[in-house]
N, C-alpha and C positions, 0 to 999 in steps of 0.2 A: 555552188549550185550544180556544177557538173558532177561533182562527187555524189551529191544527193540524188540526182537523176540516175546515175549509174547504179547506186544501191537499190533504188526503187525498181528499176528495170530487172536487176538480178533477182530481187525478191519475187516479182511477178513471174519470172521464168521458172524459179524453183517451185512455185506453187502449182505449176502445170505438170511437173514431173510425176511419174507413178508413185502412189503412196505405198508405204510399207505394208505388206500383207499379200493377199491373193493377187492383187493387180501387179505389184512389183515382181512376184514370183512368176507370173505368166510372161511378162516381158523378159525376165531373166532367162527363161528357157530357150530364147532365140540366141543363136551364136552372134549374130550381128549386133544385137543390143549389148551383149557382154563386151564385145570388142570396143564398141562405142563408149561404154562406161569406163573401161580401163584407159582408153586414150584420153578422154576428158579428165579422168581422175589424175593421170600423170601430168597433164597440162596444168591443172589447178595446183597440184603439189609443187610443180616447178615455179609457178608464179608466186606462190606463198614463200618459197625459199628465197626467191630474188628480193621480195619485199623485206623479209627478215634480214637478209644480208645488207640491204640498203640502210637499214636502221641499226646496223651493228649488232644484231642478235645471232646467236648460234642456230644454225638451220641444217637439219638432216631429215627433211620431210619425206624423202623417197626411200627411207630405210624400210625394208619389207620383213623385218624380223617378227615372227608370229608371237613370240613370247613377250618381249618388252618393247617392240616397235610402236604399238598403238599408244601405250601409256607415255612413252617418251615423247612421241609426236604431240600428244595432247598437252603435256607439260610445256613443250617448246612454244606451242601456239598461245598458251595462257601467259607465259612470260613475255612473249613478243607483244601481245595485246596490251599488257600493262605498260611496257616501254612506249609504245606508240601513243596510247591514250594520255600518258603523262606529258609527252611532247605536245599533243594537241591541246591539253589544258594550258600549258605554258603559252602557246601561241595565241589561244583565245584570250587569256588575260592580257597578253601584249596588245592584241587588237582592241580590247575594250578599254585600254588605258589605265588598268589597275595594277600594272607591274610595279615592283618596288622601286626600280631605278627611275621610272617615268622619263626615260630618255629613248629616242629612236635607236633601233639596232642597226648600225652601219659599220662597215669595215673601217679600219684605221687609215687615215689619210684621204678618205673619200669626201669630195666636195658635194654637199647636197644641192640638187637643183631647186628650182622654184617649187615644184611639187614632189614631195618625198613619197615614194611608192612602197617603202618598206612596211608601212602600216597605214591602214585606210583612214584612221582618225587623226592623222597628223598633217599639218599644213606647213610647208617650208616658208620661212620668212625671206625677206629681201636680202640677197647676198651682199648687195652693195652697202646697205645700211648697217650690216653687222648684227642684226637682231637674231636672237635664238629662235629656234622653231617653236611654233605655237601648237599646243596639244589640246585636242577636243576630247574631253572626258565625258563620253555618253553615259548617262545614268541607266542603270538596270531597271527592269520593270518594277521591282519591289521598292525602288526609291522614287518613282514618279508619282506625283500626286494624282489621285484618281479623278479624272475629269467628270465622272458621273455625279460627283458631289456638287458641281457648279451648275448643273443643268436646271433650267427653270421647271421643265416637265420631267418628273422622275421617271426613270426607266421602268416599264411595265413588264416584269418577268412572270406574271401570273399565268396559270395554265388555262388561258382563255384565247379564243381566236383573235387574230390581229385585225384591227379596224383602221382604215386609212385616216391619216392625219389632216388631210386637205379640208379646208373650210371655205376657200375662195377658188373659183374656177375661171381663170382667164382663158381667152380664145375659145370659148365654149360655143358649140352648136346646140347641144342639148344641155339644159340647165342642170346644175348640181342638185341632187335630191335634198329635201328639207332636213333630212337627218344630219348631213354634214354642215349645212349652213347654220343650224342652231346648236352646234357643238359647244361653242363658248357659253351660250346661255345655259345649257344643261349642266355645265361645270359649276354653276352657282347654286345648284339645288342643295338645300341643307340636308335632305334625307340621304344623300349619297356621298357625304363628305368622308365617311369612314370606309367606303367601298372603293376598290381599285378602279381605274379609269375605264378599262375595257369591260369589266364586269358591270360597272354602273351604266355604261351605254347599252349593254345587252339587257339589263333590267328595265331601262327606260324604253327600249324597243318593244319589250313584252308588254309594258304598261300601255303604251300608245298604239299597239297593234300595227307597228310599221313593218314594212316588208323586209325580209332578210336579204332579198336580192339586192336591195339598195345599200344595205349595210356592208356587204362583203363584195360588191361588184367593183370593177375597174372604173374609176371616175371618167376616163377618156376612152371608154370602149367604143362609143358611138363615133367619136371623132376619128379614131384610128381605122374603124371599119369603112368610113366614107372618105378616107384620105385619097386625094387625086394628085399624082405626081406631075409636075410640069414637064414639057417636052425637053427642055435643056438638060434635065437630070437623066434622061434616057438616051442621050446622044453622046457622041465622042467629045470629050472636053479637051481643053488646052491646058496642060499642066503648068501651074504657077510655082516658080521656084521659091523655096523658103529663104528667109533672111538668116544670116549667121547669128549665133547666140550673142556674140559681143555687140551686134548692132540692133538687137531687139530689146525693147524695154520689158522688164519683168517687175510686177508689183505684188507685194504681200498684203492681202486684204484681211483685216481683223477687226473692223468696226463697221457700223451700219452705214455711215456716210459714204465710205468707199464702195461698199456693196451696192448701194443705189446707183452710184456712178458706173460701176461695172455693168449693171443690168441695162442701163441706157445705152452703153456702147454695144452690148450684145444685140440689142433690139435693132440696131442699124446695120448689122452685118448680114450676109447671106449664108454663111456657114462658120462654124467654130468647132474645135475639138475639145473633148471632155475626158477626164480620167479621175479616178478616186484612189485614195490610200486608206486601207481599212485595218483595224486591229481587232483580233478576236480571242486573244489568249486570256486577258484579264477582264472579260465581260461575257455574260451568258449569251446575249444575242449579238454581240459585236458592236463596234463603234466606228463610224466614218470619221476619220481624223483629218483628212485633207482633200481638197478638190482643186484640180488643175484645169484651167481653161486657156486655150490658145486661139487667137485669131490670126489673120494673115500678117498683122503688124505688131501685136502685143501679146504678152503672156501674163496670166494672173494665177497666183497661188492663194487660195481662200482657206482660212482657218475655220473649219467646220465645227471645231469644239467651242470656239468663242461665239460663233454666229449660228449656232444650231437652231435657235428659235426664230431667226429672221430670214433664213435662206429660202423660205417659201415664196418670196417675192421674185425669185428667178424663174418661177413657172411662167411668167409673162414671155420670156424668151425661149424657155425649154419646150413649151407647148405650142409655139407658133409654127404652123405648117409651112410657112414660107421660108423658114430657116432650117438648114440641114445641120444636125448634130452628129458628129463623127465620133464613134467609140471603137475600141478594140477589145473584143471579148466582153460584151456588155451583159452577159447573163447574170453575173453577180452584181454589177453596178446598178442595174435597173432595180433590183430588190433592195439594195442598200439606200438608194435615193428615196424610195418609198418609206422604208422603215424608219430612218433617222431624220430625214429632212422634209418629207412630204412632197417630193418633186416627181414629176412625170415627164416622159419624153414622147413627143410627136414628131414624126419625120426624122428617123434615125438611119444612119448608114454604119454597119458594123464591118470593119476591115477584116476581122477574123473570118466572117462568113464569106467575104469576097476571096480570101486566100484559099479557103476550102473549095470554093467553086472552081478556082483556077488550078487546083491540085498542085500547089507549089511545093509540096513535100513537108515543109515545116511552116507552121502557122503562127509562131510566136512573134511578138512585136520586135524583139531584137533581130530576128531573121529578116523581117520586112525592112527595118532600118538599114541593115547591112546590104540588102539587095538593092534598094532604091536610092538610099542616101549615102551609102558607104560610111556609115557611122557605127562604131562599136559601142554599144550600150553597156553600162556597168550594172549588173544585177545583184551586187553585193548588198544593196539596201532594200531589196524586194521584201524581205522578211524582217526588216528592222522595226523597232517600236516607234511608230509614228505619233505617239502621244507626247513625245519629248518636246518641251518648250523651254527656251527658244530653240528653233529648228537649226541644226548645224548647216553650214554652207554646203557640205558634200551632199547631204540629204536634200537640200533645197534645189541644187542643180540637177540631181537625179530626177526629182519630181517634175521639174520644168521640162527636161528632155523627153518625157513620156508623151507630151502633147505638142511640143514645138514642131516636130517633123510630121505629125500625123495628117495634116491637111494635104501636104505634098504626096504622101503615100496614098491618100484617098483619090487624088487625081490620077496617079499612075495606075492604080488598080482599076479604075473606071475605063481608062484607055485599053488596058489589057483585056478586060471583059468585052469591050466592043470589038476588039480585033479577033479574039478567040471565037466570038459569036458570028464571025463573017459579016460584020457590019450590021447585025441585027440586035435589037435591044432585049433579046430573050434572056440572056445571062444577067444583064443588069436588072431586069424585072424580077428575076429569081432572088437576087441578093437583097433588093429592096423589100420583097415579100418576106424573106426570112428575118430581116431586121425588124419589120413591123410585128412579126410574131413574138420576137424577143421583147419588144416594147409593151406587148399585152400581158407579159408575165406579172403575176401578183405575188407579193411577199406572203409567205405562210409561216406563221410562228410555230416552232417545234412544240408539239403538245405531248404530254405524258399520258400514256394509257397502260392498262394492265399487261398488254402484250408488246410494249415498246422494246423490251429487252430481247425479244426473239429476233428482231431485225439485226441487231448487232451480233447475236449468237450465230445466226446463219452466215454472216460474213466471215466470222472467225473459223468456221468449220471445226468446231470442237464438239466432242461427244461427252456429255455430262450425265452422271447419274442423278437420282432425285435429290440427294443432299447438295451436290454441287450446283444443280440447276436452281434450287431454292436459294442458295447463297448468292448466286449470280443475280437472281431477281431482286433480292433484298438489297444488295449492294448497288444495283442499278437505280432502284427507287431512292435510296439514301443519297446517292450522288446527285440525282436530278433535283431533289428537294433542297439540298444544301447549296447547290450551284445557283438556283433561283433566289434563295434568300440572300446569299452573299454577293450576288451578281458577279460570279466567276464562271469561267468556262468549265465544262466537264473534264477536259484534259488537264486543267489546273487542279481541280479538286481531287480526281483520281483517274489517271490515264487508263485506257482500255486494257493494255497488256498487264498492268498491275492488278486490275480488278479481276481479270481472267486467272491470273496466277493465284490470287487469294482464294478464288472460288474453286480452283483445282486442288490446292493443297489443304484447305480448311484448317488453318492453324488452331491449336488448342489454347494458346496463350497470346496475350497482346503483343509480346515480343516477336512472336512468329509473324504477325501482320506487319510489323515494322520491318522484319527481315525480308518480306516479299517485295518491299518497295525500295528501290535504289535509283535516284535519291528519294527520300521520304517527302511527300507533299506536306506543306504546312498544316492544312486542314485535316489530313489523316493523322498526323501526330497529335493534334488537339482532340480529335474525336475517336481516338483509338479504342477507348473503352466501349463506346457505342458500337463501333464496328465489331468488336469482340463479342458483344451480345448478339449481334445479327448472325455471326458465324456460328455461335453456340446454338442459336435457334435453328439454323439449317442442319447442324449435326444431329439434332433430335429427330429429324425426319426419318421415317423408315426407308430402307433400301428396297424398293419394289421394282424388280426388273421388268415385270409385265407392263408397268406404266411407261417405262422408257421405250419398250418396243411399240406400244400403242402410239406414243408421241411421234416416233419415227415414221410409222405408217401414215399418220395423219398428214405429215408434211410431204411425204413422197407420193401418195396416191391421190387422185382427184376426189373431189367431194361427190358423194353419191346421194342424189336427191330422190325421194320416193316418188315425186310426181313425174319423173322421166320414165316413159314407157319401156325403153330399151336401153340398157347400160352394158356396154361391151366394147371390144376393140374394133368393131365394124364402124364404118363411116356412114352415118345416116343424115349428113348435112344436105344431101340432094334429094332426100325422100321426104315427102309430106307426112305429117303426123297421122293423117287418115289412112295411109297405106301401111303403117306399122301395126302389126297385130298387138292388141292390148291383152295383157295377162292379168286378169283380175284375181282376187283372192278366192273367188268361187271355183275357178278352174284348178287351183292348187289345193286340192282337198287333202293331200297327204301332209302330215305334220312334219315340220323340219326337225332333223336331229340336231340337238344342241350339245356338242361334245365338250365345249369349254364353259358351258353355263353352269352356274352354281344353284340355279333355281330347281325346284322339284319338278318331277315329270307331270304332275297334275296341273301346273300353272299353264295358262294360255300364252302363246307366243304372239307378239304384235306383228300381224301380217303386213301392215303398212310399212314397218321398218325393214322388212325382209324383201320388199318389192324391188328395191334398188340393188339388191345383192344377188338374187336368184333369177336367172333367165333361162328358160328352156329353149333349146335350139329347135326351131320349127321352120319348115319350108312350105310355102303356100303357092308354089308354081302351078300345080295341077288343079288344085281346088282350094278355095278360100276356107271353107268349113271342113275341118277334118272329121272323118267318120270314125266313131268310137268302136263300132262293132266290126271286128275283122272278118266276119263271115259274109258280109255284104259288100266287100271291096271289089272293085274291078281290077283287071290286070294292070292297068296304068297306076291305079291307086296302090296296089300291092308293091309294084316296082318303086313307087315314090316312098312308101314306108321303108323299104329296104335301103334306099338312098339316105333317108333321114336317120335310120339306125346306124349307118356307117359313119356319120358325122359325130365327132366327139369334141366337147368343149375343152380347149387347152387349159382353161382355168378350173377344171372340174375338181382337181385335187385341193384347191383352196376354198371351194364353196361347200356349204352343208348339203348333203344329199337328201332327196325327197323320199327315197325308199328304205332308208336305214331305220331299223327299230332297235332301240337301245333299252335293254332291261334295267330295272332299278337296281338289281343286285350286282350287275356287271359294272355299273357306274361307281360303286363303292368297294369293289373287290380289288385289292392291290395287285393281284396276279394277272389282271386283264390289261390289254393294251389301252383301253379307253381310260382307265384310271391313270395310267402313266402319262397319256397325252393331256388329260385335264389338269394334272398337277405338275406339268413340266416347267412352266414359267412362274411357279409360286414358290416363294422362299419359306413361307409358313402357312400351314393349312389352318382351317377354322378350328378343327379339333385340337390341334397343338396349342393354339391361342387360348382355347377354353381350359385346357389342362394347366397352362401357365397361370391363368387367372385363379383357378381353383387352388393351385399350390400356394400362390401368394396369400389367398384368404386363409388357408389352413395354417400357414406360418404365422400370420397375424394372430389367429386364435390361440395357437400354442404359446406364443410369447405373452399374450394377455393372461392365459391360465398360469404360466410360471410366475408372472408378477403377482397375481392374486395369492398363490401359494406362499410366496416369500412374505407377503404382507401378513397373512394369517399366522405364519410361524413366528414372526417377530412380535406380533401382538400376544400370542400365547406365552412366549418367553417372558415378556414384560409382566404378564399377569402372574406367572409362576414365581417371579422374584418378590412379589409383594408378600407372599405367605411364607417365605423362607426366613428362618431366624439366623442371626449372625453367630459366629463361633463363641464369642464372649457370652452371648445370652444363653447358648446351650451349656457352656461351662458353668455359669452361675446357677442354672437350674439343676445341674447334675450333682452339685456339692450339697452334702447333708447339713442340717442346722448345727450339729455339734462338731463339725469338721474344723480343721485349722485354717481353711481357706477364708480369707477376709473378703467380705462382699464389697463390691465397688460402690463407692459413694456417688451419689448423683452428681452429674457434672455441673459445675458452677456456670454462672452466667458468663458468656463470652467464650467458653471452650467449645471447640468444634468436634463433633463426633466423627471418628475416622470412618472413611468409606469402606463398605464391605468388600472383601476380596472375592473376585469371581471364582477363583479356583477353590477357595474354602467353601463357598456357597455350593458349588457343584459337588464337592466331596460330601457336604452335609446332606444334600438331596439324595446322593447315592446311598449314604448310610441309612437314611430313613427308609429308602426303598428296600435295602437289604434286611433291615430290621423287621419289615412286614413279612418277608418270605423266610421259611425255615432253612437253616443251614444244613447242607448235605456234604458229608466228607468225600473228598476226591483225592486219591493218591497222586503224587507228583510223577510225571513222566520223565525218566532220565534218558530216554532214547535220543532225545534231541541235544543232549549236553555234549560239550567238547572236552573229552578226557585227555587230549594231548597236552594240556596245560600241566596236569599232574605228572605226566611222563617225562617232562623236561623239554618237550618241543614247543615251538613258538606258535601259539594259536592265532587264528584269524581275528579274534576279537581284540580290537585296539583299546578296549577299556580296562584290560588287566593292568594292575599296578606293577611298575618296574622301577626300582630305585636307581638303576644305572641309566635311565632314559635321559637324554639331553633336555635341559630345561628350556633351551631356546629353539627347540624343534617346532616347526610350525604345526599348529593344531587347528582343526576346524571348529568354528564357533557355532554351537547349536542354537543358542538363544541368548540374545543380549540381555534380556530381562533376567534370565536365570543366573547369568554371570554377575549381574549387579546385586541380586539378592544374596548370592553366595559370598560376595566380597563384604557385604554388610553384616553377615552372620558371624559376629565375634572376631572379625578381622583374621579369620583363619585362612592361611595360604595353602592351597592344595598343589602348588607347583614345586617340584624338587629338582635341584640342579645336580645332575649326575657327574661323577668324576671317576678317577681310577679306583678300582677296588683294592684298598690297602687295609692292613690291620690297624686297629686302634682308631679308626675313623668313626666318629659319633654321627649316626644318621638320625635325621628328624623323621621318625615314623609317625604316620597319622594316628591320632588318638581315635579310639573306637567310640 
């Protein structure tokens, strides 16, 4: 806990440092700030080096080499963090009892005492009996059975306001409204069986026209307002010493009979101390797991998970104004009692408020125990999982110690308050009044709205663009919805820092979302595809810088209301509204210049919206009604006009002027300053967007036209093939009757007609076309011929036949179909294997 507090304090201190940018540069310009930064930086580097040396890591943090010093120091820090975190993981496994050896870590030859302090979850056995040490293996949160499944009344996580659970009001001065007394009867209504409890109550309240004040009011508001303290509570008490823990009886209450007995004992006492243990990580609203009650003679530990539905009977003692209930830091305890158990407190004394009134410096319970009782409390179990059953003895003793000494601390604080107040009950009355205000607190269920994410975003101080802001909003809504459905905390579903990192990076793939989370929450791994869709939806948002600036202005500037007659930096809180001059639209006859407006000049400007933005500086000291005609002004009025003219509004540069006339041509002329200002914060103009839309339409039309042309060409080609005769048909028609060519006999049944060759058909079509046109003689052009072949030189044409060419020389394949047809044409081989040119060698020359 000390380490956690130190880290939190360091984080808060770092947040108050000047941010990188203009603020840091301004501070950096002062020599004193530079020296301070260098001194603190050297101290931090020295401290880091000592820590790294302590853990056996290499450390040269103070190396000031500009080239490689920064990278080397960063690598050293990363390596040292890995070593330290690995040691921390091993120690945490050791403390949780999940280490492989399952034996306490002790040096050789060490005789363990009765209580082994090497690990918090180990209890030493009796050394005389020779028994080995007993190990408590505390289960992790994922292995604990969820207590919500055993509750009679299901947890209501709906997005509706919280309604009190009370239906019986003991010690009542004002009776309980009928809405609460008939709650059990309303639960039997058949028409509301499928509706959540809180929503059904709200529907019934609308049906019966009951008052909303009764539905959401504090049940003991009247009793607390009329609480009268007896005189002995406002006088100096005599402290009563507490009994030792070994001599005090402590009972664990987990059944109704014992609870009734406890209630009877509490009703006979004059004061008792109360404390609660709460769990909030694996529940959306949190669960009260344990209640500790201590009297002067006995301690009680009540299992609120088992007796959740029966603990309302303790209201008989908790609301008795004659019995003092002592709490320490009851701000959260009051809300938890109302939310889970339906309990309310009347006549409470908060020792935390008493410590603050006395200015003790530290106001924690362990400090008060050390100060008044000389007891060192062990806070290792403050953040433990209190849902664990059966409860280990260490956690049981810790819970008992929270309230065992609290009544003695209550007596000592009252004595100090009396003495500090010089024998007057003023300070005591102040503490009792503050404690009563805490008792009047009402539990408010967290409700989800459209702007809920902005509260978290303001706390993080992150500047997001429109895409990142949309992703953060969608992730925040997804997390809230899933947490309510699964009854898990938002920190368990998706912690804040992981959600901000995903919104900042906007991963393109689901693996990127997983990479942003370390360790990966179980529900994120299950719903990663849905998260990826949300991130993709955010990436489709346009990046509009103007919207970002507008949002920042909305959050930083106050709201300007049109009905306010004067808006400005002047203080009008002491001036009545009748004395403030009213500026009506009739007096502002000049039309406002709209530099940033995209509307046409002919459109009218809403004057009511401009009233809160434009204020004319006027002085009415000499005369209330200003004279418009300067020719009839007196000397005093002329002097007043000169004084008025000398005043200038410091915000004039940010406000639209009354006397500016903007021409229509200047607004759309790129060379003017008005055009530059109006388009400064726009990424895309309207004209550019229209051009893009027209270009897209034109591209679609062209693609459609090309597709139609292809379809027509294909259709015409198919039609032309129907009228083309095959080569055999042309050959049979061309033979004369007396020729030697034998006509082909009609094919017999079962013979398949060969498919027409496309090349032959094209050649036939071309021949028919050539036959229709007359032949014209055209001489051959020899200017393009290569005569080097005949001169003995080697030509560039690789198609010339060379008998000495190597047969295995790689050749380019022009067409696979042509090679196949050539191989089948008489099995003639056109490849020649070259050798040495010798006489008598018979060469296979190709036949012509």
